[in-house]
N, C-alpha and C positions, 0 to 999 in steps of 0.2 A: 837637386832633383834626385829622388831616391826610387828606383825601380826594383821590384823583386819578382822572382819566379818560384812557384812551389807546386809540386805534385802532392796534393793533399790526401789522395787515395781515399776518397769519399768525404765531400764536404760536409755532410750531415753527421757523420761519425766524428769529424775532426773539428766541428764548428767551435767549440770552446778553445781549441789550440789556435784556430784561425783568428778569432777575436783577440786572444792574447797576443798574437803576432802583430795584428793591426795596431793595437794599442802600444806595444813595446817597441816595435821596430819602425812604425810609423811610416810605411812607404807612401809615395805619392801615387804610384801605380803598382798593383799587384796582379800578376798573371798566374792563374790558377789552372791546373790540369786534374784530370781524372775525378772530376767533381761527382760523377756517379749520381746525379739526381734527375728525375723526371722534369720536364720544363715547368710544370705547375707546382713543383715542390721546391723550386730554387728559392733560397732565403733572402729575397729582396729586402724585406722589412728589417731583418737583423743586421743586414750589412749597412743599410740606410741609417740605422740607428747608431751604428758604429762610426758614421761619417763618411761613408763611401757610397757613390753610385756605381752601378755595374751594368754589364751586358753579359749575356751567356749564350752558349751553344750547347744545349743539354740533349743528351741522347738516351736517358734512362740509366739503368744500373751499370752500364760500361762506359768508359771514356768521359767525355764532357769537358769543356774549357770555358774559362770565364776571364773577364778583365774587370778589375775594380780600380776606380779612380777617386782620389780624394774629392769630396763634394766641392763644387765650384770649378774644378778644372775643366770638366766637360768631357764627353765622349760622343764623337760624331763619326759619320761616314762608316758606320758599322758594316762589317762584311763577314759572313761565316761560310765555311767550307772551301774546298779547293777544286777547281775543275780537274777532272781526271783521276781523283782519289777513287779507290775501289768501293769503299763502303761510306758514303757521305752520312749515312744515318748514325754512325758512330760518334760523330760530333768532335772533330779533332783539331779544328782550326777556327780562330776568331781574331779579327783585327778591328782597329778603330783609330781615329785621330784624336789626339788630346789637345784641344785648343789652348788650355792654359799652360801647356809645356812646349807646344809647338813641335811635337814629334807624333809619328804614327807608331803604335805598338800592337804586337800580335802574341797571342798564347797559342802554343802548338803541343799536341801529345802525338808523337810519332808511333806508328804501328810497332808492336813488340817484335813480331817476326817469328817467334816461337823457335823454329829450327831451320837451319840452312837447307834450302832446297825444297821446302814445304810451300804449300799454298799461301799461309800467312806471311811467309818470307817474301814471296813474289809480290804480295799486296804491300809489303813495307817498302820494297824498292819503288813500286808504283807511286806510293805516297810521297817518298822523298823525291821523285822526279816531278810531281805536282808542286811540291814545296819549292824546288828549284826554279820552276817556271814562274811561280809567283814572285820569288825573290828577284828574278831578272826584271820583271814588270815594276817593282818598287825601287830598283837600283837608282841611287842618287837622292832618294828622299831621306829626311832625317827619320831613322827607323831602329826600333829595338824589337827584336824577336826573342821571346824567352819561353822555355818550356822543357819538358822531358823529351829528348830527341832519340832516346834508346839507341844511341850510338856513342861509344867511347872514342873520341876523335884520334887518340894516339895510344901506343902501348903504355905510356906513363900514366894514362888515366884508368888503368885497372890494377888491382893489387898484385896479380901475378899473370903476365901475359901467356905464360905456358898454360895455365889453368883455363884459358878461354880458346885455346887453339881449336879451331874448326866449329866454333860456336857463333851465335849471332852477336851483334852489337860490335864486333871488332872486325868484320870481313872488309876486304877492299871494295866490295860492291857497295857497302854501306858507307864506309869512310870516303870512298871517291865521290859519292853523291853529295855528302856534306862538305867536302872541299869545293865541289862545283858550286854549291849554294853560296859559300863564302866568297869565292872568286867573281862569280858573275853578279851577284847581289851586292858586291862591294861591302861586305860584312866582315867583322873581325869578333873572335871569341874574347869577351871582355875579361874573362878570368885569366886567360893566358897572355893577354896583353900586359897585364900587371905582375903575373907570376908565371914566367915561361917554364920553369923547371920544377915547380912544387908537385908533390904526390899527395893529392887530396881527393876526397870522394864526395858524392851526393846522394848515393843510393846504396843501401846495404840490405841483404836479404834479412827477413824476420827470424829466419832459422839458424840454429847453431851458434847464436851469439856473435853473428857476423859483424855488428856494429862495434861491440867492444874488442873484437879481434882484428879490426881494421880490415876486414875482407869486403870491400866495396868497389864501386866504379864511379867515375865522374861522367854522368850521361845527361845532366841538367845543366843547360846552358843559356847564357844571355848573349845574344849576338848583337853588335851595335854597328851602325853604318859608319863608314870611314869619317864623315864629317863630324860625328859626335865623339870620336876617339880622343881628341885633344881635351875634352871636357871630362874625360873619365878619371875619377880620383881614387876609387876603391871598388873592389868587387870581392865579396866574401861569402863563404859557406856558413850558414847559421846552424852549426852542428848541435847546439843546445836544444834546439827544437826537435831533434831525432830522439831526445831523451824524455822521460817523464810519462805520465799516463797516456795511453792510447796514441802513441806517435805514428805518424806517417812513416813508410819505409824510405821516404826521401827527405833531405834536409833543404830548406829554402836557400836560394842564392840571391844575394842583395848587392846592388851596385849603386854607388853615388856618383853623379855627374854634376859639373858646375851648371848653373842656369845659363841659358843662352842670352 
């Protein structure tokens, strides 16, 4: 079973790269964020032609999330949005059960937060609280949650902790809520399960040659339920897809698990 997560930063702009990814990496499930399409503009037909059925929660030019599953695996029990989130119209959460794999999956795009102490930061904390509540409800199920969490879990997940002092993505308010989700949802960070000490990133600013200079953060995560951890075989960042024409500012994260 192969599951991937990718903040594509506009599905329409990145569609050739997404199709390349689906063909070359061949995930069974792909969790997409920041699709940035209106509901009526979502590319169902193109994805179906590539061999994937999908569901989406689309909010227009901002945010948006989607789940793609290889044809035949199925997507049932779809649910979008989180009770308690400040702006449900932004479309930041979608989940479904995949009968062919026997797991529930979810795609999430956490609020950025902009600046500590700002109204968007308060909305981010509120969203993380809502995410934690849903995690508690799903605790014990075979579950994979993937997405752009806009939180670097530890100092090791940013290129220079001093450069982020006082900024979003690294505060205890954010990290504490992420830890609470992991603990009460009985979830583990798949990448850190297999590479506890590696310094690797999933996001790099477009400006200043940040990617080539290694100035990034690890904010895209795949969280797996405790019962799935023994089946986890690999979890890697597909850095090559951050290169080439019209890249997203995020690289995909791809995990392989033994079939149940």
